N, C-alpha and C positions, 0 to 999 in steps of 0.2 A: 443545679437545684434551685438557686436563687432566681435565675432567669425564668425557669418554668413557673415558679411561684408568682413572679411579676406578671407573666403572660396570663396566668390563671386569674389573677385579680382583675386585669383589664378585660379579659374575655367575659368574666361573669358580670361585671358591671355593665359592659356593652350589651349583654343579654337583656338587662333591665331597661336600658336605653332604647333598644330596638323593639321593645313592646309598644313604643310610641313612634313608630317609623315615620309617620306623616309629619309630626312636629320636628323630628330630627332632620329629615330631608329638607323640609321647608326652611329651617334655620341655616343649613349649609347652602341652600340655593340662594338665599338672601345674601349670605356671606360672599358667594361667588360673584353675584352682580355688583356688590359693593367693591370688591377687589378690582373688577373690570373698570368701574368708574374711576377708582383711585389711580389705576395705571394709565388711564387716558389723560389725566390732568397735565403732567409734564410735557407730553407731546403737543397738546393744545397750546400751552405756554410757549413752547419752542416756535410754533408757527406764527403766533402773535408777535413775538420778538423779532423773528427773521423778517417779517413783512414790514415792521416798523423801521428796522435798520435799513431795508432796501428801498421802501417807498416813502419813508418819512412819516412823522406823526400827524402832520396837518393834512396830508393828502389821502390819508387812509382812515376808514372807520373801523379798521380791524381791532383797535384797542378797545373801543366800547363794546363791539360785538363779542370780542374774545373774552372780556371780563364778564359779560352777561352769561356767555356760554359756560365759562368756568364756574360762575356762581350757581348756575342750574345744576352742574355736575355735583358740586359740594352739597347743595340742598337735597338733591335726590339721594345722595349717599347717606346723609344724616337721617332722612326720613326712613330709609330702608334699615338703617342701624337701629333706630328707635323701635321699629317693628320687630327686628331680629332679637333685640334684648328682651322685649316683652314675651315673645314666643319661647325664647331660651329659658326665661325665668319660670314660665309655666311648665315646660318640660322638666326643668330641674326639680321643681317641687313635686311633680308626679313621680319622678324616679326616687326621690328621697322618701316619699310616703310609701312607695312599694317596697323598698329595701327595709325601711324601719318596721313596717308591718310584718314582713317575713321574719325579721329578727325577733320581734315581740312574740309572734306565734310560736317560733322555735323555743324561746325561753319558757313559754307556758307548757310546752311538750316535754321539756327536759326533766329528768327525775330529780328528787331531792338531793341526791349525792353530788350533783353538779354544783349546787349552791353551797354545799359544805366546803368546797375547795375554791370558791370565788368570793371576791369582795363585792358587796352590793354597789358601792360607788364606782368601781371599775366597770361593772356591767352597765350601769346607767350611762357612763361616759362613752361606752361603745355604741349604745343605742342612739344617743343624742348627738354627740360630737363626731365620733368616728364615721358614722353613716353620712353626715353632712360633708365631712372632709373628703371622703373617698369619692362621693358622687360629684362634688364640685371639681375636684381635681381631674377626674377622668372626662366628665362632660365638657367642662370649660376648657380643659387641656386639649381635648379633641377638636372642639370648635375653633379655639384660637390657633391651634396647630394647623388646621386646614386653611384658615385665613392666611396664616404666615406662609405656608407652602405655596398656596395659589399666588400670593403676592410675589414670592421669590421667582416663581415660574414666569409670571407676566412681566416682571421687571427685567429678568434675565433676557427674555426674548426682545424686549424693547431696546435694551442696552446694546445687544449685538447687532440689531438693525441700525441703531444710531452710529455706533463707532466700536468695532470689534477690539481695537487696540486698547481702548480705555476699559472695555468690559473685562478683558483678561486681567487687568490690574486689580479690579474689584474682587476677584476670586482669590488673590494671593493670601489674605489673612484667614481664609475659610478653614484650611486644615488645622491651623492652630486653635481656632474656636471649637472645632469638632473634638479635638483631643482634650481640651479643657472641659468640655461638657461631659465627655465620657468618663474622665477621671473623677469629676465631681459626683456623677450619678452613682458611682460604685460605693461611696460612703454616705451619700445623702439619705437614702432610705433607712439605713441603720440608725442614723442620728434622729430622724423624725419618729421612728418607732419608739426610741427611748423617750422622746418627748411625750408621746401618747401614753406610754406606760406610767410615766411620772404624773401625768395629768389624772390618770385613773386612780393612782394611789392617793392623790390629793382629794379627789372626789370622795373616795372611800372614807378618808379621815373626817371629811366634812359631814357626811351622812352619819357616821358613828357619833360625832359630837352632838348632832341635832337629836338623834334618837336617844342618846344617853345624857341629855341635858340635865334631867333631874338628879341623876347620880353624880354628875360633875359638880352640881351645886351642893348636894348633900355632903360630899366628901371633900369639898373645897379644892377641886382639881383644875380650876380655871388656869392657873399659871402653868401647870403641867401640860394641859391641852394647847395653850397658846404656844408653848415651846415646840410641841410636836408639829403643830400646824406651820409654824415658821420654818422648821427644818424641812418639812415636805415641800413647802413653797420654794425654798431656796434650791432644793433638788430639781424642781421643775424649771426654775430660773436658769440654773447651771446647764441643764440639758438643752433648753431652748437657745441659750446663748451659743452653745457649742454648735448646734445645727445652723443658726443664723450666721455664725462667724465665717463658716466656709462660704456661704452665699455672699457675705460682705466682701469677700475676696474675688469670688467668681464673677459677680455682676460688673464691678468696675474694670476688672481685667478684660472681660469681653468687650466692654465699651472702648477701652483704650486700644485694644487690638484692631477693632473695626475702624477706629479713627485713623489708624495708620493707612488703611486702604483709601480713606477719603483724601488724606494728604497726598497720596500717590496720584490719585485722579486729578486733584487740583494742579499739581506740578506738571503732569503730562498734558492736561488740557490746556494750560497756559502755553506750553511749548507748541502744541498743535495749532493754536490760534495764531502763533507767529510764523509757523512754517507751512501750514496746509491751508491753501485758500478755500478749499471745499468745506473746511470745518468752521461753522458759523458760531456767533455769540449765542444764538438761540439754542444750538445743539449743546454748547458747553453748559449753559444754565440748566437745560433740561437734564443733562447727564448728571449734574451735581444733585438734582432732585431725585433722580433714579438711584444714584449711589446711596443717598440717605435712606430711601425707601427699601433698598436691598438689605442694608445692615440692620434696620429696625426690626424686621421679622426674624433675622438671625439672632439678635439679642433676645427677642421675645421667645424664640424656641429654647434658648438656654434657660430663660426664666420658667418656661413651661416644664422643662425637665425637672426643675426644683419642685414645682407644684405637684407634678405627677409622682415624684419620689415620696413626698409627704402623703399623697393620696394612697399610694401602694401600702405604706406603713399602716395607715388606718384600715385599708381594705383587708389586710391580713388579720387584723384584730376582729373585724366584723365577720369574715368568713370562717374564722376559727370557731366561732359559736355556731354559725349556720351549718358547719360540717360536723359539729359535735354529735356523737352517736347517742341516740335515744336508747339507753340500755334497758329501760323498763317500759314495755309497751304491750298493747292488747295482742292476743294471739290472732293469727289469720282467720281461724275458724273457732270463735269462742263458744264455750259451753253456756247453757242457760243457768242463771242464778237459781239455786234450789228454792222451790216454792214452800216446802213445809219443813224440811230438816235443816235447821239453822245452827246445828251444833258446830262447835269450833274444835279443831284437833291439830295440835302441834306434834309432829312425829320426828324424833331424833334431829331437832333443829339446831344448827350451828350457824352463828353469824357474828361478824366483826365489822365495825365502822371503818377500821383501817387494818393493816396487816400486823399490828403490834400485839393485840390481845383480843380474844373472842369475848363478846359481851354475854352471849348465851352459847352453851356447848352441850350437844346431846339432849336438848330439852324435849320432854314428852309431857303432854297433859291433854285432857279432854273436858270440854265444857258442854253439858247437855243443852239442847235447844230449850229456851224458855227459862233457863236458870239465871240467877244473879250471882256474880262472882266478884270478889274484891282481891286485887293483887297487892300484897304488902311486901315491904322489904327495904333495905337501906338504899341510899342514893347510889346509882350506878349498877343496881342489881339487874336491870333490864326490863323494868315495868313499862316504860314508854317504848322501848324497843319492840315489845310484843305487839303493841298497837300499831307501830310503824310497819311491822312485817305483815300483820293482818290486812292492812290497807294497801300493801305492796308499794309503800314509799321506798322500800328497799326489798331486794330478793334475798332469800336465804342462800347460804353457801352450800349447806348440806341439809338433807331432810325435806320436809314439806309442811305447808300450812293449808288446811282444808276447811271448807264450810260444807257441812253435810259430807257427801262423798266426793266433792269436787275440789281439786287443788286450785287455790286462788290464782295460780299462774295460767290456768285454763279459762278464766273468766275475763271478759272485757273490763278494762279499768273503770269505764263509766258505770257498768252494771254493778261491779264490786263496791265502788265507793258511794254510789247513790243509795245503796241498801244498808249503809253503816253510818250511824250518827256518831260524830267524833267531836269532842271538846278538848282543845289543846291546853297544855299547861300555861302557854302564853296566849291569852285570848286576843284574837285579831278581829278588828272591826274596820269597815271601810268608811271613808269620809263622805257619808251620806246620812239619811235619816234612820231612826230606829227601825221603822217599818221595812224599809228597803234592805237593811242588813238582815232582817229575819227572813224576808222573801227570797233571799239567795238560796236558802235551803229548800224552799217549796214555792216556786213562782205562782202557782195556781191557788194558793191558800187564800181564804177570805179573812176579814177582820176578826171574826169570831174565833177562827183557828189560831190567829196570832195572839189574841188576848188569852185564850185558853193555855197556850204554851208558856206565855209569860207568867200566868198564875201558878202553873206547875213548877216553874223555875224560881218562884218567889221574887219575880221582877216587876209584876204589874203595879205594885204600890208605888215604887219610885218612878216608873215610867209615867204614871198619871200626874206626878208632880213636876215633870219636866215642862219647860215653857210651852212647847207645842205638842206635848204628848208623843204619840207615835211618829209625828212629822218633825220632831226635833232633830236638827243636825248635830251630830255628836263629835265632829272633827276628825282629823287624821288619826287613825288607830284608836278612835274612841277617846281622844285626849280629854274631852269635857266630862267624862265619867270617872268614877273611882274604880280601882282595880276590882273590888267586889261587884260593882254594878256591871262592869264589862264581862266578868266571869258568868254572871247570871244571864246576861243577854246571849252569850255564846251557848250557854246551856239551853236556853229557850229555843235558839236556832236549831240545835241538834234535836230537841224534842219535836219541833215543827216538822223536821225532815222525816 
């Protein structure tokens, strides 16, 4: 089950990467050329050293020519690497944008009940941090993994061409390294997922403190919130340390194990220099370089394993939202919104926000078209619930809600909601101007329409007194306005609609 989940995350992220095949293939092609150039260097050094040892330094120009050639190889490799990094960064940002947009679009499509059971800080953490983590882990992991594998293949071929006996020694620590990587990967993703969840909880607490800042000051809750934030931060710290603790053992253990292979090559190489006349100093030096080049990508693959484990943990959190079912959506063949009969009818409606208790049960009432009705009752009686059901923020469990003779479930959501003006108990305004907030309800309205709606809502007098009138920026959630002013603006917006 876990393996299938891991494969699913990698496959789905790969789908976003392959939308930009040209950039991805170009990046891997540059990585391949860089690898070839890197693998050639020890062989060139061997030839330079062997000719110096056989012909002498003074009689041969091989040293100067060899150094120049090696310098050209290094320069070419780094130029290609610079180009590869730039292309990879471009690809990375395109993929991040694509996934993040898909996630944001899905969040806007999800019904209200999704947000009832989620923390806003955790959602923002998934959109911002988890998307970046999963993309970088999979894309960078794939690219670095390809470079490491190509290097291993190239170096292995060169080592066996140079000296098969030494090449065999290099492979001795490999099974141990593979077992270590496998055992680490089994627990790594679980640990990193716990880190991401703790990070989401911390973000949620931070968002809550920012949004409830006035309440915190008015009730003198600063010490309480400082304590909560410290506890949440310590939880994130503990989970992060737990995840990194295993890596702090894994990384050095892999390095030590690979160093045993290097020691074996040094010992055997020294022996061959004494006993095998065909084994040259140049070969020995080149082989030491190849040995180090072999173990470096092995260690890198172990590191990539950790990176991908963290990416998979973030990926599961991202795709959990992308896979969330949209329970309230428009019908495939929606009915037309009634043109004349706008009466509202609730027929035997039963609804509960959770399974514990129904808010309304067997509710029946009829509101004639053109009438004005006030719903009164104690807190929790279901007044706001009726508005929520009419707008299909939630669907009824039993019964039906109709406009005219049409069940609201048979109307498209855009048609239903565009024909209903709604003013929430908690007035919400965007961080833009007064005018732009009102035009959200009716983008084609002119200034006269806007002023007329403001006058009806008794808001025009205070809007005129604002520094820039209709063009005044009102801040996040309308923070620069009083509660009464915000309520009047939201009422004007509903009237304009």
